[in-house]
N, C-alpha and C positions, 0 to 999 in steps of 0.2 A: 504493500498500498504505499504510495505516495506521501510525502510526512505535507503534513500543513503548517502556515506558517502565522496562523492568525494570531497567536499571544507571543510570537516568538521572533522578536526584532532582528536578531543576528541570523535565523534561519532566512528569514526574507531577504537580507543583504545576499547571503552564501546561493539563494535561488537565482536572484540578479546576475550575480556575479558569474555563476555555469550557466544559467539558460540563455542570457542576455549577451554579456561582454565576452563569453566564451563559446558562444555560438551554438550552445547543445539544446537549442528550442525543441520540444516536444519529448527531450529524456526526462526520467523518471529518478526522482533524489529518495532515498528511504535509508531509514539509520542503518549504519555497518556496526557501529561499536562505540563506547565510552569507555575510558579510563580511569585510572584513580587522580589526574589532575582534572585542569578543565578543559581539558579538549574532549572535542566530540568529532566522530567520523561518519560519513556517510558515503554511500554507495549510489555512482551515477548510473544506470542500465543507457545506452545509446545502441539501439537495435542489437547487433549481437555482442557488442564490446562493453565492458563495464571499468569504471575509475572508482576510485576513492578521493574524495575531498576532506581536507583536515579544516576543522574550524577551531581555532586557537586564539581568543581575544587577546590581544596585543596588549592590554594592562596587566592580563595574568599569568599570559606566558608567550615567551620570547621564540619564535620560531625561528632563529638564526642557527642554535646547538643543532636543531634538527638538519637543517639543509649541510650545516658543517659535517656532521658526521656521516650523513648519508653519502656526501662526496667522499670521504674517507673510506668508507666500507664497501661503496661501489667500486673505490679504486682496486680495493682488495679481490675483485671478482666474486662478492659474497651477494647473496638474493635480498635487496633492500629495497623499498618504493623507489622509482623513477619519479622525479618532480618534474610535471608537466607545464604547469604554469602556477605563479604566484602572484600574491596580493597582499602585501606584507605590512601594507598598512593599516587592512582588516584583519589580516590574521587570517587569509584563506591559502591552501594548498591544493592544487589538483594533482593527483599521484598514477602512477599505473595501480592496479590492483592484483595483489599477490593471492587473494582467495579468502576461504573463511573457513579450512580444516585446522582447526586448531590443535596443536600437540594434545593438549587436555583432554581431546575427544576423542585422540587416537590411539594414546599412548595405551589405555586400558586394551586393546583386542590383542589375540592371541598372535604371538611371536612379535609384536611391532616394537617394544622397547627397546629391544638392543639395538633393533636396527634404525631405529627414530635418533636414540641417543648416539649411535655412532657417526651419524650424519651432524647431529647437533656441536658434538663435540671437536669434529672435524673443520667445522665452520670457528666455534671457538680459538681452535690451535690457530686458525687462520688470522684471526682477529689480535690474537696475542703474539704473533711471530711476522705477518708480512709486511707491515710497515711500521715500525716500531719508531722511527724519526718523527713520522706526523704523528702518532700518538702520544708521544711527550709531549705533545702541545695541549692535550687538554686540561683540563683542572688538576690538580693534586689531590687526591682520595687521601688526604693526612689526618693524623690524629685527631684534630680540632675539628673535623667533619664526621668523623668516625663517633666523637665524642657526644656531638649535637644531635647525633640520630640516635643513640641509644638514651638521650634524655627526655627523649618523645616517650618511651615505656612508663617512667613514673609519672609525667604528666596525666597522658591523655588513657594508658592502661589502668593504671592504679587509681587517680583522683577521680576520673572520669567514668569510665565503665564498670571499676569495682567499687567507686565511692571508700576507697582505702588510703588511709594517710600513714606510711610508715613512720616508725619512729626514729630516732637518733642513730641509733646503731643500725637498724635495716637502711637507713639513708645512706649510710658512711659504707656497710657493706656493698649495695648495689655502687657505690662512687666507685670504690675501689676494683670491683668487678669490671666495670666500664674500661677503666684507666687500661687496667691488664690487656683486656681483650682489644683496645684500641691500639698498644703498644706493641702486641703480639701482631697485631693486621700490618701495621706501618712496618714491620721489620721484614716481612715478607718481599721476596724478589716482585717487582712492579711491571706491570702490562696493561694493555688496552682493558678498561673494565665495563661492560657494556650497562653494568648495574639494576637491571631486570630480564636477567637472560632466563625465563623459565617456560613454563608450559602454554602459557597465554598471550606470550610474545614472540612463539615461533608457530610458523604455519609449515602444514607438510603439502608440499609442491611436487609438480612432475617432474621438473628439472631445477637441479641446482638446489634440493632440498637443504636446509629449511627456509620458507621466507623470515627473516628478521624484523620484527618490530620496534616501536619503542625504545630507539636507541638514542634518544637527544641528550639522556644525563650522563652519557659516557664521561670516564674520567682516567686518569693513569694509577693505577693503586694496585692493592694487594691481588697475587696472580692466582688466589683459589678464590676470589669473590665469585666470579661469576659459574665455577664449577659447582660451589656453595648453593647457588641461586638455582643451578637448573637440577643438582641431583636430590637436595635438600628443599624441592620446590614446594611452597606454600599452600599450593592447589592440588597436590597429588604427591603420594608416599611411598614408598618401598621398604622391605626389610632391609636392614642396616648393612647384611652381608652383602647383599647386591651394590648397595649403595659404594661400600668401601672396595669392592673388585671395579666397579665402574671409575670411582677415582683414580685409583692404582694404575688403570690400564691408561687415563689420560697423563698420570705422572711419565709413563714411560714413552708417551708420543711427545710431551714436552722436552724430556732428555733427549730423544732422537732428533729434536729442532735444534737442539744447543741452547734451552733454556736452564736456569737452574730451578731444580726441584727439590731441593732438602736432600738432607746426607745421608737419608734412606728415607723407604717408604713410612716408617712410624714418624718422622717428623712430619713428611707432607701431611699425611693424616688430622696429626694434631694441627696443623695450619688450617686444613681443611674445615675439622669439627670444629675450632675454635672460631673461624670467621663463619660459619653456619650461626653460630650462637651470637656473634655479634651482629648477623642481618635478624635472626628471629627477635633478638630483643627489640631495636629498631621497629620490626614489622607489627608486634604488639603495640605499640604506640603508634604508629601510622593506620593500620586497620581500624583502633579505635577510634581515630582522630576522624578518618574517613565517615565513620556513621555519627559521629556527635557534632563534628562540625561542618562536614558535606552533605549529610544524612543518605549515605550511602551505605545502606543497611546489610547489603552482601555479604561485604567483608566479615562482618562479624561470624558468621556461618564456618569460617575459615579460621576462627583462634584457636579453636580447642588442637587441631592439627599443629600449629605454629607453636604452642606451650607445649606441647608432648616435643615436639623435636627439643624446644629448649632445657624440659626436664631432661631428657635423655642424654644430651650432649653434656650439662651440667655433672649431673650425676657419674660421667666417666672419667671427670680430670679432677685432681684433688683440688687445683689450684680454683675450681669453679662449684664444688661441692656444697657450699654455703648458699649459691643460689638455689640448688635443688633442694634443699632443706626449706628455703624459704619458700620455694612453690608447694611444696608438698605441705607445710604447716599453716601457713597464712596467705596463701592465694587460692588453693584448690576451691573450699568452699565458697568464699566469695565469689569465684569465678563462674562454680555454678548457678550461682543465685544471680548472677549479673546476667549470663545467658538466658536463663529462663524469664528474667525480668523483661528483656530489652526484645526477644525473639516469640515471646507470647502470642 
């Protein structure tokens, strides 16, 4: 069904740009997807062809990083949308359409996971090895940024979602944990980091699989970040033994490309696990903020998986054990109550 712009001024402008300015008169425009930002996406059907239009309000979203990283990744022969037209003043981009078959829907099919992850990991290796000179020009994923991300957890997950105020001892424990995780991440070898390399941003495609989306926040940072994002996905989970096997196989690919990947497999897995813990702590805060600030309730349903990831990893490392106890003793009951309250 074609979208209506009766009460949506930006949609009216987008329709005028596509149907009038770009000459797509007679084409249909339908919602394609929305993401965790203020961006929206629409699919334009013109005869047998289809295109994607990004709506990124310029006062809230800067499209310049998207264009910069798109050029970088396309230069690596990765499968990213090609920008066909742009209106930077209004925040509109017309792009090629990579399809709609998300990894999230395809991965559970029989025999699909190994094949799809093999493709995704090959593309990840390309991102991390193909153009290191250009990638180093990306913003640095440094300790201060990593710390800011984790501070979202006590603010939005604890205070807003759980209605819980940590005491002084608990705040000190969390801060020490955040500092240690940020330092561990910053001590890793650095490479291109997509920052959201997971099953909702990867599309199964016939040629040059996967199609890669939502890369505008790319940075230069810890080499295991995207690996943790992909294999410890907030939207789908796998047995820990299978995850470790995939992670160690990827380490061998990095070594084969001449990149540093730890003294041995144990060190690499420690980087990977603690990087995943940093990410999941951050995501607890982000998903709660998306609900309470932005009204996007669907992310609450993924919080149990994210919390389980955090608990599982924290319980496996002595330095993170206080966080596991904190979750077991102080968070679990309040979390169940909060989920029931908000998802009733």
